[in-house]
N, C-alpha and C positions, 0 to 999 in steps of 0.2 A: 214367642220370645219371653224371657224371664224379666220381670220388672221389680224395682225396689220402691217401696212406698215412702213418700215424704209427707211432712205435715202440710196443711193448706198454705198456699202461697201464690204469688203473682207470676206464674210460669207460663201463662198463655203467650205463645210466641209464633211468628214475629208480630210486632205491633208497629203502628206508625211512629216515626220520630218527626214531629212537626214543631214549628215555631208559632206560638199563639201570640198575636199582637193585640194590644188594647190601648186605652187612653185616647189621646187626640193627636192630631198632626203637630200641635204646638208642644205637647208633652206625651210622646209615645212611650210605650213600655212593651216588654215581651218576655215570655218564658217558654222553655221547652216542655212539651207534653208528650207522653207516650200513651196515657189513658184517654183515648178518644176513638170515636167510630160513628157509624151511621146507625140510627135507631128506627128510622121510618123513611119510606120513599115518597109517600103522598099523604100529608105534606112532607116535603123534604126536611128532615130533622136530624140533628147530630148532638153530641155531648162532649164535654171535656170534664175530667175530674181533677180538682186542684186542692192542694193542702191550704187550709186557712192562713197559715203563717207565711205563705208566699206573698211577695210584694204586690203582684198583679191581682191577687184574689179580691181585695177590696175595690180595686179599680173596675174589675169586671162586674162585681156584685152591684156597685153603685151606678155604673153606666148601663149595664144590661146589654153590652155589646162586646164582641171580640171577632178576630179573624183567624182562621186556621190556615197557616201558610205551609204548603207542602214543599219542602226544600230539596234541592238537588244534593246528591251525595258529595259533590265538590265543596259544599258548605258545611261539612260535618264538624269541623273544628268550631265554627261559629254556633252551630246548633248545640253542641256539647257545652260550650262556654256559657251560653244563655240559660242552660239548665243547672249549672253549678253556681254561678255568681248571682248576687242579688241586685236588683235595680235600685235598692235603697242606697247603695254605696257608690254607684257609677251608672253612666249611660252605656248600657251593654251594646245597644245597637250601633252607636258611634264607635265604640271600641272595636267592634267586629266589622265595621264598615258596611253595615246593613242600612238600607235606605227606606225610611217610612214613605208611603205613597197613599194618596187619597183613595178611599173606597168609594163605591158607587151608591150604596144604599144606607150606610151607617157612618157614624163619626169616627169610629176606631180605624186607624190606618192599617193598610196591608203592607207587606214587605216587597219591595220592587224586585228583589233577587229571586223571589219564589215563582216558579213557572205556573203554579196554580194556587189561588187564594180563595178561601171560602168565607164569605161574609155571614155573620151570625148574630141573631138577636135572642137574648135569653128569655125563655118562657117559664122555667121552673128552676129552683135551686133545691137539691135534695141532699141533706147531710147523710153520709154513708159510714162515717167513722173517721179514719185518718184523712179522707178526702171528702169534699163536697162535690156533687155532680151538678154541673150547669147544663141543663137541657135547653137546646136552642133551635129556633127556626132558621133554616138556611135562606137568606134573603137574596144572595147573588153568588155566582162563581166567576172569578176573573181568571182567564187563561191566556198564557203567552201565545201570540198569534202564530209563532213558528211551529206550534204543536198541532195546528189545525190545517188540513189540506184544502184544496180548492173545492171539494165537495162538502166541506163543513165537518168532516170526520176528525175526531180527536185521536192523536197518536201519542198516548200517554207514555209509551215506552221511550219516547225521545226526551222525556223530562229528566231522566237520570235520577229518579227518586231513591230514597234510602229507607231502611227499616231498622228496627231495634229488637234484639233478642237476648235476654238474660245478661244484660250488662254490656252488650257488644253491638256496635253499629255495622250494618251491612249495606252494600249497594245492591239494588235489585238485580237479579240474574236473568238468564235466558228465558224466553217464552217457552212454555211447555204445553199450552192448550188455550182454547178460547171457550167462552161460555156456551154450553150446549154441544160441544164437539163430541162428547161421548155417546150421544144418541143420534148423531147425523149419519145418514147412509154413507158407507165407504164408496169412494169413487173407484170404478174399475178402469182398467186400461182402455176398454172399449168405449166407455163413456167419456174418458179423457181425450180420445182420438176422434170423437164424434165431429163430423163436419169437415174432417181433413180429407183431402183427395188421396186416393190410392195411386201409387206410382207404378 
C-alpha cells in the first residue's frame, strides 16, 4: 500500500476513553483522559498523562490518588462533557448525573456508573512536555457483579465499553479472537464429534 508521511503526532489509535475521578467523597472531581494504559503486570501499574493546567492536576498531585473509571458507551455524552468543561466553574459530576462512590483502598471516589473502576496510588510524576505522566500502583479493581459469572470469570464484553480514535468515540465492536487463538490447534470434525454415539 502507498502511504503519506505526516509530522509526529498523537495518532496511536484506538485509545481508552476513561473518566478519571479524584479528590474526596465530600469534594469529588473528574476529568476525561485518553492517554492512559498498563505499564507493568507485576506489580500491577498504570499511568495517566494530564496537562498541568487541568483543574484535577493539582488534586491528583497533592493527594497522590485517582481512580480510572472505564465507562460504558451509553455514557459517551457525560465522558465528552467532562473532557471539555472545567471543574473550576461547575460540578461536572452533578451536571452529568454521575454518582461518586467510596473506593475500597483510597480516599478518591470512584464513579458508580462505571462497570469497572481501577483504584490507583501515585508512585512517580514524570514531566513529559505538554503533559505530566502520573505513574501509579493499582491498589484495587472494582467490578460490577453482573459482569462476573458463577465461576468467577469476568465477561468484559458485557460492559459495553467505548474507545477513542482521532477525535471520534466508538463503541467496542464484535469479538474477533481471544489471546493465544492463533497458535491453538484447530479442532477437527472428528475431535468435535468425539464421544458421540454413532447412529
